[in-house]
KEZALUM-590233 format. One record per residue (C-alpha): residue number from 1; x, y, z. Coordinates in pm, 1 decimal. Example, Ala and Ser with C-alpha at 12.3 -4.5 7.8 and 13.67 -1.06 7.14 Angstrom:
ATOM  resi         X         Y         Z
ATOM     1    1230.0    -450.0     780.0
ATOM     2    1367.0    -106.0     714.0
//
This chain:
ATOM  resi         X         Y         Z
ATOM     1   -4220.5   -6243.9   -1737.3
ATOM     2   -4358.6   -6411.9   -1424.6
ATOM     3   -4695.4   -6243.8   -1485.6
ATOM     4   -4702.5   -6378.7   -1840.2
ATOM     5   -4621.7   -6728.4   -1720.9
ATOM     6   -4891.7   -6708.3   -1453.9
ATOM     7   -5145.7   -6596.3   -1714.5
ATOM     8   -5041.4   -6879.5   -1948.3
ATOM     9   -5096.5   -7130.2   -1670.3
ATOM    10   -5455.5   -7012.1   -1619.8
ATOM    11   -5568.3   -6988.5   -1977.9
ATOM    12   -5727.8   -7281.8   -2165.5
ATOM    13   -5554.2   -7558.3   -2358.4
ATOM    14   -5433.4   -7443.6   -2698.9
ATOM    15   -5458.1   -7634.6   -3024.0
ATOM    16   -5279.1   -7523.4   -3339.7
ATOM    17   -5503.3   -7550.7   -3644.5
ATOM    18   -5345.8   -7578.0   -3988.7
ATOM    19   -5614.6   -7552.8   -4259.6
ATOM    20   -5474.8   -7691.4   -4584.1
ATOM    21   -5591.1   -7690.2   -4943.5
ATOM    22   -5346.9   -7827.1   -5200.4
ATOM    23   -5025.2   -7737.7   -5016.5
ATOM    24   -4867.3   -8080.8   -5012.3
ATOM    25   -4519.0   -7938.3   -5078.2
ATOM    26   -4509.5   -7716.9   -4767.4
ATOM    27   -4751.8   -7871.3   -4516.4
ATOM    28   -4513.9   -8120.1   -4355.4
ATOM    29   -4248.9   -7855.7   -4286.8
ATOM    30   -4506.6   -7627.6   -4120.8
ATOM    31   -4645.4   -7906.0   -3901.9
ATOM    32   -4301.8   -8037.7   -3800.8
ATOM    33   -4180.1   -7690.3   -3698.8
ATOM    34   -4499.5   -7637.7   -3499.4
ATOM    35   -4449.4   -7966.5   -3316.7
ATOM    36   -4092.7   -7856.7   -3241.4
ATOM    37   -4245.5   -7567.8   -3041.9
ATOM    38   -4413.0   -7819.9   -2812.6
ATOM    39   -4760.8   -7742.0   -2946.5
ATOM    40   -5042.8   -7980.6   -3033.0
ATOM    41   -5156.6   -7971.1   -3395.2
ATOM    42   -5475.8   -8035.4   -3588.0
ATOM    43   -5463.8   -8040.5   -3968.5
ATOM    44   -5797.9   -7986.8   -4142.4
ATOM    45   -5781.3   -8082.3   -4509.7
ATOM    46   -6028.3   -7862.9   -4696.8
ATOM    47   -6091.7   -8108.6   -4978.2
ATOM    48   -5737.8   -8115.0   -5122.7
ATOM    49   -5676.7   -8317.5   -5438.4
ATOM    50   -5295.7   -8332.4   -5414.9
ATOM    51   -5269.3   -8572.5   -5120.4
ATOM    52   -5176.5   -8303.3   -4868.7
ATOM    53   -5299.8   -8499.3   -4567.9
ATOM    54   -5092.7   -8804.1   -4665.7
ATOM    55   -4773.7   -8600.6   -4619.3
ATOM    56   -4833.3   -8583.5   -4241.1
ATOM    57   -4987.8   -8927.6   -4187.2
ATOM    58   -4693.1   -9044.2   -3974.2
ATOM    59   -4675.6   -8737.6   -3745.4
ATOM    60   -4828.5   -8731.0   -3392.0
ATOM    61   -5110.7   -8490.9   -3476.6
ATOM    62   -5487.4   -8479.9   -3513.3
ATOM    63   -5617.0   -8500.3   -3869.4
ATOM    64   -5953.7   -8430.7   -4026.9
ATOM    65   -6063.6   -8421.3   -4389.2
ATOM    66   -6362.7   -8232.6   -4523.2
ATOM    67   -6546.3   -8412.2   -4803.6
ATOM    68   -6535.9   -8108.0   -5031.2
ATOM    69   -6371.2   -7767.3   -5045.2
ATOM    70   -6561.1   -7533.8   -4812.1
ATOM    71   -6317.7   -7243.7   -4792.8
ATOM    72   -6075.3   -7143.3   -4520.5
ATOM    73   -6354.9   -7023.0   -4294.6
ATOM    74   -6529.9   -7356.4   -4324.2
ATOM    75   -6208.7   -7537.1   -4230.2
ATOM    76   -6151.3   -7310.6   -3929.0
ATOM    77   -6506.0   -7357.1   -3801.8
ATOM    78   -6479.6   -7733.8   -3847.4
ATOM    79   -6152.7   -7722.8   -3654.5
ATOM    80   -6314.9   -7519.1   -3377.1
ATOM    81   -6586.5   -7779.5   -3337.9
ATOM    82   -6328.7   -8057.7   -3312.5
ATOM    83   -6121.6   -7850.6   -3066.9
ATOM    84   -6418.5   -7792.8   -2837.9
ATOM    85   -6507.1   -8162.3   -2841.4
ATOM    86   -6146.6   -8246.5   -2744.7
ATOM    87   -6142.4   -7997.4   -2456.9
ATOM    88   -5939.9   -7714.1   -2612.3
ATOM    89   -6036.7   -7353.2   -2538.7
ATOM    90   -5797.8   -7161.3   -2764.9
ATOM    91   -5724.6   -7210.0   -3133.8
ATOM    92   -5405.6   -7083.7   -3297.8
ATOM    93   -5436.3   -7081.4   -3677.1
ATOM    94   -5133.1   -7093.2   -3903.5
ATOM    95   -5126.0   -7111.4   -4283.5
ATOM    96   -5002.1   -7424.0   -4456.1
ATOM    97   -4808.7   -7244.1   -4731.2
ATOM    98   -4496.1   -7181.5   -4522.4
ATOM    99   -4534.0   -6802.5   -4502.6
ATOM   100   -4561.5   -6809.2   -4122.5
ATOM   101   -4282.0   -6914.9   -3889.5
ATOM   102   -4407.9   -7143.1   -3607.5
ATOM   103   -4124.0   -7004.9   -3393.0
ATOM   104   -4330.8   -6684.9   -3361.7
ATOM   105   -4615.9   -6874.6   -3194.6
ATOM   106   -4497.0   -6823.0   -2833.9
ATOM   107   -4499.8   -6444.7   -2879.9
ATOM   108   -4856.9   -6452.0   -3007.1
ATOM   109   -4965.9   -6679.2   -2723.7
ATOM   110   -4802.8   -6455.6   -2462.3
ATOM   111   -5001.0   -6155.1   -2588.9
ATOM   112   -5320.2   -6361.6   -2586.7
ATOM   113   -5258.9   -6495.4   -2236.1
ATOM   114   -5221.1   -6145.9   -2090.7
ATOM   115   -5569.3   -6034.2   -2207.9
ATOM   116   -5764.3   -6356.4   -2251.4
ATOM   117   -6027.6   -6393.8   -2393.8
ATOM   118   -5922.1   -6198.2   -2702.6
ATOM   119   -5822.1   -6230.6   -3068.5
ATOM   120   -5453.0   -6182.0   -3143.6
ATOM   121   -5325.2   -6130.1   -3496.9
ATOM   122   -4971.1   -6186.3   -3613.6
ATOM   123   -4875.4   -5853.0   -3771.9
ATOM   124   -4649.9   -5945.5   -4062.7
ATOM   125   -4330.7   -5751.4   -4135.9
ATOM   126   -4393.4   -5669.4   -4500.7
ATOM   127   -4054.2   -5513.7   -4578.6
ATOM   128   -3893.4   -5848.2   -4659.4
ATOM   129   -3794.4   -5982.7   -5002.3
ATOM   130   -4050.2   -6096.6   -5261.4
ATOM   131   -4347.4   -5933.4   -5086.6
ATOM   132   -4600.6   -5856.1   -5365.4
ATOM   133   -4714.6   -5495.3   -5386.9
ATOM   134   -5068.8   -5623.1   -5419.8
ATOM   135   -5038.6   -5781.5   -5074.2
ATOM   136   -4915.6   -5456.5   -4918.4
ATOM   137   -5197.9   -5258.8   -5080.1
ATOM   138   -5455.4   -5525.3   -4992.9
ATOM   139   -5354.8   -5514.4   -4627.9
ATOM   140   -5384.9   -5134.5   -4608.6
ATOM   141   -5717.7   -5142.5   -4792.6
ATOM   142   -5852.2   -5409.1   -4558.2
ATOM   143   -5726.3   -5224.6   -4249.4
ATOM   144   -5917.1   -4913.3   -4357.6
ATOM   145   -6251.1   -5089.7   -4397.9
ATOM   146   -6218.2   -5281.1   -4072.9
ATOM   147   -6144.0   -4946.5   -3905.5
ATOM   148   -6476.6   -4813.8   -4035.2
ATOM   149   -6671.2   -5121.8   -3931.4
ATOM   150   -6549.6   -5172.6   -3576.9
ATOM   151   -6347.6   -4864.3   -3483.9
ATOM   152   -6015.8   -5042.4   -3428.4
ATOM   153   -5689.7   -4941.4   -3593.1
ATOM   154   -5517.9   -5272.3   -3665.9
ATOM   155   -5184.0   -5330.5   -3839.8
ATOM   156   -5265.8   -5649.1   -4031.3
ATOM   157   -5627.6   -5757.2   -4074.1
ATOM   158   -5538.9   -6008.4   -4346.2
ATOM   159   -5291.9   -6217.7   -4149.3
ATOM   160   -5396.4   -6579.9   -4106.8
ATOM   161   -5166.3   -6625.7   -3806.0
ATOM   162   -5413.9   -6578.0   -3518.6
ATOM   163   -5542.6   -6691.0   -3181.9
ATOM   164   -5919.3   -6729.7   -3134.8
ATOM   165   -6132.1   -6833.9   -2837.8
ATOM   166   -6304.1   -7156.4   -2937.8
ATOM   167   -6614.9   -7033.5   -2754.3
ATOM   168   -6637.7   -6735.3   -2989.3
ATOM   169   -6597.2   -6937.3   -3309.5
ATOM   170   -6864.6   -7178.4   -3187.8
ATOM   171   -7107.7   -6914.4   -3059.8
ATOM   172   -7092.9   -6636.6   -3320.6
ATOM   173   -7285.4   -6626.0   -3648.4
ATOM   174   -7089.6   -6586.1   -3971.9
ATOM   175   -7219.7   -6532.4   -4323.6
ATOM   176   -6893.6   -6612.1   -4506.0
ATOM   177   -6675.7   -6922.1   -4523.3
ATOM   178   -6404.7   -6847.4   -4778.2
ATOM   179   -6128.6   -6586.4   -4811.2
ATOM   180   -6354.9   -6320.3   -4662.1
ATOM   181   -6405.4   -6512.3   -4338.0
ATOM   182   -6090.8   -6375.8   -4173.4
ATOM   183   -6218.3   -6020.2   -4219.5
ATOM   184   -6566.8   -6095.7   -4090.0
ATOM   185   -6438.6   -6283.7   -3785.9
ATOM   186   -6237.2   -5979.3   -3671.8
ATOM   187   -6528.0   -5738.7   -3701.5
ATOM   188   -6772.3   -5974.3   -3534.9
ATOM   189   -6517.2   -6048.2   -3264.3
ATOM   190   -6495.4   -5678.3   -3183.5
ATOM   191   -6874.2   -5647.8   -3187.3
ATOM   192   -6894.0   -5947.2   -2953.1
ATOM   193   -6672.5   -5772.6   -2695.0
ATOM   194   -6332.5   -5928.1   -2767.2
ATOM   195   -6017.3   -5712.1   -2763.1
ATOM   196   -5832.7   -5722.2   -3095.5
ATOM   197   -5458.5   -5735.1   -3033.7
ATOM   198   -5146.1   -5784.6   -3242.9
ATOM   199   -4800.6   -5935.3   -3211.8
ATOM   200   -4517.9   -5885.7   -3464.5
ATOM   201   -4431.7   -6189.4   -3675.9
ATOM   202   -4198.9   -6257.7   -3966.2
ATOM   203   -4327.0   -6361.4   -4306.7
ATOM   204   -4174.3   -6549.6   -4597.5
ATOM   205   -4289.7   -6502.2   -4955.5
ATOM   206   -4128.5   -6746.2   -5200.0
ATOM   207   -4033.7   -6623.7   -5548.5
ATOM   208   -4328.2   -6570.2   -5778.6
ATOM   209   -4280.7   -6890.7   -5977.7
ATOM   210   -4285.1   -7098.5   -5655.8
ATOM   211   -4580.5   -6926.3   -5490.2
ATOM   212   -4912.2   -7111.6   -5465.7
ATOM   213   -5214.1   -6887.2   -5419.8
ATOM   214   -5583.1   -6971.8   -5421.5
ATOM   215   -5694.5   -6607.6   -5434.9
ATOM   216   -5927.0   -6539.7   -5730.0
ATOM   217   -5903.6   -6173.1   -5825.0
ATOM   218   -6260.3   -6137.7   -5950.0
ATOM   219   -6455.2   -6376.4   -5726.9
ATOM   220   -6276.1   -6296.7   -5402.9
ATOM   221   -6271.6   -5920.4   -5461.4
ATOM   222   -6642.9   -5935.1   -5537.3
ATOM   223   -6700.1   -6132.1   -5215.5
ATOM   224   -6497.7   -5873.3   -5022.7
ATOM   225   -6703.8   -5592.1   -5172.0
ATOM   226   -7028.4   -5762.7   -5071.0
ATOM   227   -6898.2   -5835.2   -4720.8
ATOM   228   -6776.7   -5480.0   -4654.9
ATOM   229   -7104.3   -5341.7   -4789.8
ATOM   230   -7293.2   -5560.1   -4544.0
ATOM   231   -7065.5   -5480.3   -4247.8
ATOM   232   -7070.7   -5103.7   -4310.1
ATOM   233   -7449.3   -5109.0   -4347.5
ATOM   234   -7480.3   -5310.8   -4026.2
ATOM   235   -7252.5   -5060.0   -3851.6
ATOM   236   -7494.6   -4780.3   -3939.2
ATOM   237   -7798.4   -4959.8   -3797.1
ATOM   238   -7860.8   -4852.7   -3434.0
ATOM   239   -7934.8   -5205.1   -3317.2
ATOM   240   -7702.1   -5344.8   -3048.5
ATOM   241   -7458.0   -5612.7   -3152.6
ATOM   242   -7472.5   -5952.9   -2992.3
ATOM   243   -7230.0   -5943.1   -2698.6
ATOM   244   -7074.3   -6278.4   -2615.9
ATOM   245   -6810.1   -6145.3   -2377.6
ATOM   246   -6827.2   -5895.3   -2092.9
ATOM   247   -6528.5   -5671.4   -2034.2
ATOM   248   -6461.7   -5499.6   -1703.5
ATOM   249   -6361.0   -5178.7   -1875.9
ATOM   250   -6508.3   -5075.1   -2209.4
ATOM   251   -6361.3   -4812.9   -2437.5
ATOM   252   -6490.7   -4471.7   -2337.0
ATOM   253   -6729.3   -4304.0   -2575.7
ATOM   254   -6722.5   -3939.7   -2672.8
ATOM   255   -6815.8   -3686.7   -2404.2
ATOM   256   -7171.5   -3564.1   -2414.0
ATOM   257   -7247.6   -3283.2   -2655.3
ATOM   258   -7393.0   -3108.6   -2350.0
ATOM   259   -7029.3   -3046.4   -2253.5
ATOM   260   -6919.8   -2864.8   -2570.4
ATOM   261   -6559.6   -2794.9   -2468.3
ATOM   262   -6479.5   -3159.6   -2391.8
ATOM   263   -6681.0   -3272.6   -2693.4
ATOM   264   -6487.3   -3042.0   -2928.8
ATOM   265   -6149.6   -3149.0   -2790.7
ATOM   266   -6240.1   -3515.7   -2830.0
ATOM   267   -6347.7   -3462.7   -3189.9
ATOM   268   -6023.1   -3286.9   -3274.1
ATOM   269   -5815.9   -3573.7   -3135.5
ATOM   270   -5985.9   -3865.2   -3307.9
ATOM   271   -5917.2   -4041.1   -3638.5
ATOM   272   -5703.6   -3791.0   -3824.4
ATOM   273   -5511.6   -3999.6   -4076.8
ATOM   274   -5519.2   -3872.3   -4433.4
ATOM   275   -5738.9   -4152.4   -4565.0
ATOM   276   -5981.7   -4125.1   -4272.3
ATOM   277   -6016.8   -3748.4   -4314.9
ATOM   278   -6077.7   -3802.5   -4686.7
ATOM   279   -6346.6   -4061.0   -4604.7
ATOM   280   -6507.7   -3818.0   -4357.5
ATOM   281   -6516.6   -3545.2   -4625.0
ATOM   282   -6678.0   -3785.1   -4873.1
ATOM   283   -6940.3   -3881.9   -4617.9
ATOM   284   -7015.9   -3520.2   -4526.2
ATOM   285   -7057.6   -3411.4   -4887.9
ATOM   286   -7273.1   -3711.1   -4975.2
ATOM   287   -7508.2   -3668.6   -4677.5
ATOM   288   -7507.5   -3291.4   -4725.6
ATOM   289   -7629.2   -3330.6   -5083.8
ATOM   290   -7938.8   -3529.3   -4976.9
ATOM   291   -8275.6   -3348.2   -4943.6
ATOM   292   -8271.8   -3365.9   -4561.5
ATOM   293   -8166.2   -3008.8   -4481.7
ATOM   294   -8333.5   -2990.8   -4136.8
ATOM   295   -8160.1   -3312.9   -4030.0
ATOM   296   -7838.9   -3295.7   -4234.4
ATOM   297   -7597.5   -3216.5   -3951.8
ATOM   298   -7754.1   -3471.0   -3717.3
ATOM   299   -7742.9   -3739.1   -3988.9
ATOM   300   -7380.5   -3657.3   -4069.3
ATOM   301   -7271.4   -3671.9   -3704.7
ATOM   302   -7457.6   -3999.1   -3654.8
ATOM   303   -7311.8   -4165.9   -3964.8
ATOM   304   -6959.6   -4041.8   -3885.1
ATOM   305   -6989.9   -4169.4   -3529.6
ATOM   306   -7110.3   -4512.4   -3638.9
ATOM   307   -6831.5   -4537.8   -3897.7
ATOM   308   -6567.6   -4400.9   -3658.6
ATOM   309   -6482.7   -4102.8   -3879.9
ATOM   310   -6391.8   -3746.3   -3782.3
ATOM   311   -6718.8   -3567.7   -3721.3
ATOM   312   -6580.5   -3216.3   -3754.4
ATOM   313   -6438.8   -3293.3   -4097.6
ATOM   314   -6766.5   -3456.0   -4207.8
ATOM   315   -6987.5   -3170.7   -4084.7
ATOM   316   -6752.6   -2908.7   -4229.3
ATOM   317   -6756.0   -3079.4   -4569.5
ATOM   318   -7134.4   -3108.1   -4555.9
ATOM   319   -7158.5   -2730.7   -4528.3
ATOM   320   -7018.5   -2710.0   -4880.9
ATOM   321   -7352.5   -2843.1   -5000.1
ATOM   322   -7563.2   -2558.4   -4863.7
ATOM   323   -7833.9   -2414.4   -5087.2
ATOM   324   -7870.7   -2316.7   -5356.9
ATOM   325   -7584.7   -2449.7   -5571.7
ATOM   326   -7561.6   -2822.7   -5491.0
ATOM   327   -7939.5   -2874.7   -5443.5
ATOM   328   -7999.1   -2698.9   -5775.1
ATOM   329   -7746.5   -2922.9   -5952.3
ATOM   330   -7904.6   -3231.0   -5795.3
ATOM   331   -8252.8   -3124.9   -5905.5
ATOM   332   -8132.8   -3059.8   -6259.7
ATOM   333   -7961.2   -3398.5   -6277.3
ATOM   334   -8265.4   -3571.1   -6127.3
ATOM   335   -8496.4   -3392.4   -6373.5
ATOM   336   -8274.7   -3500.7   -6661.9
ATOM   337   -8273.7   -3861.6   -6543.3
ATOM   338   -8653.2   -3857.0   -6509.4
ATOM   339   -8754.9   -3671.3   -6824.4
ATOM   340   -8450.6   -3664.9   -7050.0
ATOM   341   -8410.9   -3287.3   -7031.7
ATOM   342   -8314.9   -3010.6   -6790.5
ATOM   343   -8558.6   -2797.2   -6590.6
ATOM   344   -8590.6   -2444.3   -6729.9
ATOM   345   -8944.8   -2343.5   -6636.1
ATOM   346   -8902.1   -2154.1   -6306.1
ATOM   347   -9235.8   -2018.6   -6183.8
ATOM   348   -9472.7   -2040.6   -5888.8
ATOM   349   -9637.0   -2352.4   -6026.2
ATOM   350   -9312.7   -2551.8   -6074.5
ATOM   351   -9154.4   -2423.8   -5753.0
ATOM   352   -9441.5   -2450.1   -5503.8
ATOM   353   -9723.6   -2658.8   -5645.1
ATOM   354   -9484.7   -2919.2   -5783.7
ATOM   355   -9248.9   -2916.0   -5486.7
ATOM   356   -9295.2   -3290.8   -5437.4
ATOM   357   -9157.4   -3349.4   -5787.1
ATOM   358   -8860.1   -3125.4   -5713.3
ATOM   359   -8787.3   -3317.2   -5390.9
ATOM   360   -8794.0   -3647.6   -5578.2
ATOM   361   -8562.1   -3507.8   -5845.7
ATOM   362   -8333.3   -3371.9   -5573.4
ATOM   363   -8312.9   -3713.9   -5410.5
ATOM   364   -8255.0   -3890.4   -5740.4
ATOM   365   -7987.3   -3645.5   -5849.0
ATOM   366   -7813.2   -3649.8   -5511.1
ATOM   367   -7750.7   -4023.5   -5543.9
ATOM   368   -7532.6   -3944.4   -5844.9
ATOM   369   -7399.4   -3596.4   -5768.3
ATOM   370   -7328.0   -3666.3   -5400.0
ATOM   371   -7084.9   -3957.9   -5447.8
ATOM   372   -6907.6   -3788.8   -5740.9
ATOM   373   -6874.0   -3454.1   -5565.7
ATOM   374   -6770.6   -3635.4   -5249.5
ATOM   375   -6499.4   -3821.8   -5440.1
ATOM   376   -6358.8   -3490.7   -5567.0
ATOM   377   -6357.8   -3349.9   -5214.9
ATOM   378   -6204.1   -3667.1   -5070.9
ATOM   379   -5918.3   -3675.8   -5322.4
ATOM   380   -5849.0   -3305.5   -5272.1
ATOM   381   -5850.1   -3351.1   -4893.9
ATOM   382   -5621.3   -3652.8   -4907.9
ATOM   383   -5365.5   -3477.8   -5129.4
ATOM   384   -5379.6   -3155.7   -4927.0
ATOM   385   -5339.4   -3328.6   -4590.7
ATOM   386   -5052.5   -3542.6   -4720.0
ATOM   387   -4879.4   -3234.6   -4860.4
ATOM   388   -4924.3   -3030.1   -4543.4
ATOM   389   -4811.3   -3310.7   -4314.4
ATOM   390   -4511.5   -3378.2   -4532.5
ATOM   391   -4414.4   -3011.9   -4513.2
ATOM   392   -4465.1   -2997.0   -4136.3
ATOM   393   -4286.7   -3324.7   -4064.5
ATOM   394   -3961.9   -3274.2   -3869.3
ATOM   395   -3645.6   -3312.0   -4071.7
ATOM   396   -3439.4   -3619.6   -3994.2
//
């Protein structure tokens, strides 16, 4: 406890940021409870039209109103700029809808103080009443993609209850400003050298008829799809990420392949959840179906390493695509897509002199066959692993 207190004394001034958009009914309660914790508060009104900011006009807090709705990310970045100008170094964000309990703030700050600078997420306890199933699924889905993009297994990547270094929010580059911002900021924080930590927090979901949500199923899911596509693609590019923070001890990488025993043991230990093994199988089958036979294993290992997937599972699945069956299917599909019919004329001319056409058809077909065949392998792997682990699990 003394160590925690000493760390808290050394770390920068903390400002609680409450971004609000049309939560007039709950904002005052959130701010008052936060003030009761002895914390300083900044409310950033993201263009509300229900008079949210007027509900806290008499409270001893900082207030700022954006001229138009810019999204939660825009409000957080605006708050970070104001915090820096006022001399604050840490920003604790809390939602204005009343889902978060300000009494949990000290626990989050203690975790942050012990490893500062870092990002700390409040990991919500989702086994309480009225928790929507869509929220539970969305959290697991988000956790999986963040795991691919930055290699960290996190319990709640969608929680808005967080501590950020103001320096990071001011110095990093972000491409999103709305609902997707809180996913991007985690991944970029990891890339920048910040530890990603968690602290357990409670959560309150009001009954469905009282709940106010600004999540748009189509628009926000489409934005999430675009963001994850970008982040996964960036993860595969062998260009170093911009490092804003230096850590004394970095996470150790895999042993060199020149030490096969250590390398094999490390591969067997890493990333073995059912969904991650299924993703590794999909990746291996997809890459294995491409017309890059001399480089298939190397490409699979590289992609699995960049996406933090099990390399043994990926390479093993890729071996299912060895010639001639899968390449032949890909060529036939590619030929059909190109000419509207299948390839039946097997002779020296079509096999050797037209090999460049066959390679193009193989590539074209693999872009359809590979993902579909990979999906079959991934589903089969997921179900098999779940069944085997359920059978081997110790009886209670």
